[in-house]
Structure formats: C-alpha cells, structure tokens
C-alpha positions, 0 to 999 in steps of 0.5 A, a space after each residue: 890565458 883561458 880567453 886566448 885558448 878559446 880564440 885559438 879554438 875558434 880560429 882553428 875551427 874556422 880554418 878547418 871549415 875553410 879547408 874543407 870547403 876549398 877541398 870540396 871546391 877543387 874536387 868538384 872543379 876537377 870532376 866537372 872539368 873532366 866531364 867537360 873535356 869528355 863532352 867536347 870530344 870530337 867523336 860526340 859531334 854529328 855533322 849536319 849537311 845543311 850547314 856545309 854550304 
C-alpha cells in the first residue's frame, strides 16, 4: 500500500507540472495572438507609390 501511495504522488506531480506547462502555453499563445492582431492592423501599413502601377 505504501508503494501505491508513492506512485499516486508521482502521478499527481507529473499531472500538476503538465497543467502548469499547458497553462503557460495557452497564456503565451493568447498574448502573442493579441500582439499579432495589433500588428496586422491596416493603420500600421504605409502605402508605397512605386508598387501602385
């Protein structure tokens, strides 16, 4: 029974670490998507007369 508790603790630790990594991934993805959306705004583009042939 003591070995079973140790196995459960190891599994719980691995799941907790995986949860933290997944949370960090989604947070970084959300922030980078927001920055990308702001960068793609049409107001940030400068027209070039050389390309308007």
